[in-house]
C-alpha positions as CSV (number, residue, x, y, z in Angstrom):
1,M,100.5,100.5,167.7
2,E,103.7,98.3,167.8
3,E,105.8,101.4,167.3
4,E,104.0,103.2,170.2
5,I,104.6,100.2,172.5
6,R,108.3,100.0,171.4
7,L,108.7,103.7,172.3
8,F,106.9,103.2,175.6
9,F,109.4,100.5,176.7
10,A,112.5,102.3,175.2
11,K,114.0,102.9,178.6
12,N,113.3,99.3,179.8
13,P,113.2,97.1,176.6
14,G,113.4,93.9,178.7
15,A,110.0,94.6,180.1
16,A,108.4,94.6,176.6
17,A,108.4,90.8,176.5
18,L,106.4,90.7,179.8
19,Y,104.0,93.2,178.4
20,E,103.5,91.3,175.1
21,L,102.7,88.1,177.1
22,F,100.3,90.0,179.3
23,Q,98.6,91.7,176.3
24,G,98.3,88.4,174.5
25,R,96.5,86.7,177.4
26,V,94.2,89.7,177.9
27,L,93.2,89.7,174.2
28,A,92.7,86.0,174.2
29,E,90.6,85.9,177.5
30,V,88.6,89.2,177.4
31,D,86.2,90.1,174.6
32,N,86.1,93.4,172.9
33,V,89.3,94.9,174.4
34,R,90.6,98.2,173.2
35,I,94.2,99.3,174.0
36,R,95.4,102.8,174.3
37,V,99.1,103.7,174.7
38,Q,99.7,106.8,176.8
39,K,102.8,108.5,178.1
40,T,102.8,106.7,181.5
41,Q,100.7,103.6,181.0
42,I,99.1,101.3,178.4
43,S,95.4,101.1,179.2
44,F,93.0,98.3,178.5
45,Y,89.3,99.1,178.0
46,V,86.0,97.3,177.5
47,C,83.3,99.9,178.1
48,H,85.6,101.6,180.7
49,M,89.3,101.0,181.6
50,F,89.7,97.8,183.6
51,A,93.5,97.4,183.6
52,A,96.8,99.1,182.8
53,V,100.4,98.3,182.4
54,S,103.1,100.8,183.6
55,L,106.6,101.0,184.9
56,L,105.3,102.4,188.2
57,P,107.8,101.5,191.0
58,V,105.4,100.0,193.5
59,R,108.2,98.5,195.5
60,P,111.3,100.1,197.1
61,K,114.3,100.1,194.8
62,A,116.1,97.4,196.8
63,R,113.2,95.0,196.3
64,R,112.5,95.9,192.7
65,P,113.9,93.7,189.9
66,E,115.7,95.3,186.9
67,R,113.0,94.0,184.5
68,Y,109.4,94.4,185.5
69,I,106.0,95.7,184.6
70,T,103.3,96.9,187.0
71,V,99.8,95.6,186.3
72,T,97.0,97.8,187.7
73,F,93.3,96.8,187.8
74,G,90.2,97.8,189.6
75,L,87.8,95.6,191.5
76,R,84.7,96.1,193.8
77,R,86.6,94.3,196.6
78,R,90.1,94.5,198.1
79,L,92.1,91.4,197.3
80,S,94.1,89.8,200.1
81,S,97.1,88.2,198.5
82,P,100.9,88.5,199.0
83,R,101.1,89.3,195.2
84,I,99.3,92.6,195.7
85,D,102.0,95.3,196.1
86,Q,99.6,98.1,196.8
87,A,95.8,98.5,197.1
88,T,93.9,101.7,197.5
89,E,90.2,102.6,197.6
90,P,89.9,105.8,195.6
91,Y,86.1,105.6,195.7
92,P,83.7,103.6,197.8
93,E,83.6,100.0,196.6
94,R,86.3,100.6,194.0
95,W,89.7,99.1,194.9
96,T,92.7,99.8,192.7
97,H,95.4,97.0,192.9
98,H,99.0,97.1,191.7
99,V,100.9,93.9,191.0
100,L,104.6,94.0,190.0
101,I,105.4,91.3,187.4
102,A,109.0,90.3,186.9
103,A,108.8,86.9,185.3
104,E,106.6,85.3,182.6
105,E,105.3,82.7,185.0
106,E,103.7,85.4,187.1
107,I,101.3,86.1,184.2
108,D,99.3,83.1,185.4
109,D,95.8,82.0,185.8
110,E,95.4,83.7,189.2
111,L,96.4,87.1,187.7
112,M,94.2,86.5,184.7
113,D,91.2,85.6,186.9
114,W,91.6,89.1,188.5
115,I,91.9,90.8,185.1
116,R,88.7,89.1,183.9
117,E,86.9,90.1,187.1
118,A,88.1,93.7,186.6
119,A,86.8,93.7,183.0
120,V,83.4,92.5,184.2
121,F,83.4,95.1,186.9
122,A,84.4,97.9,184.4
123,D,81.7,96.8,182.0
124,K,79.0,97.1,184.7
125,K,79.8,100.8,185.5
């Protein structure tokens, strides 16, 4: 899988370090995680997908850093935080949130609380 991840970040290799830190925390804090590298995102599953990392440009180019990853996760509720770049409700009581991460310190306990909550939510589907 390391080769697949390297290829995923080939156009933005600086973002790979952010991904590796995020992946490490997810694997340490969520049980029974499976990871699937796809063309446009790297998905994290328990029973169902609960989070993904992509290079989705969720901010206008003028406000987007050169090195970033976008972390996407689903919750039953809509989060109210300045860290949330976009939130949509594709299904009733299913909110998809996108958070742009540009620095290691942004992969913090608050983000990981949301990720753990998303894993529990996905596991109950």
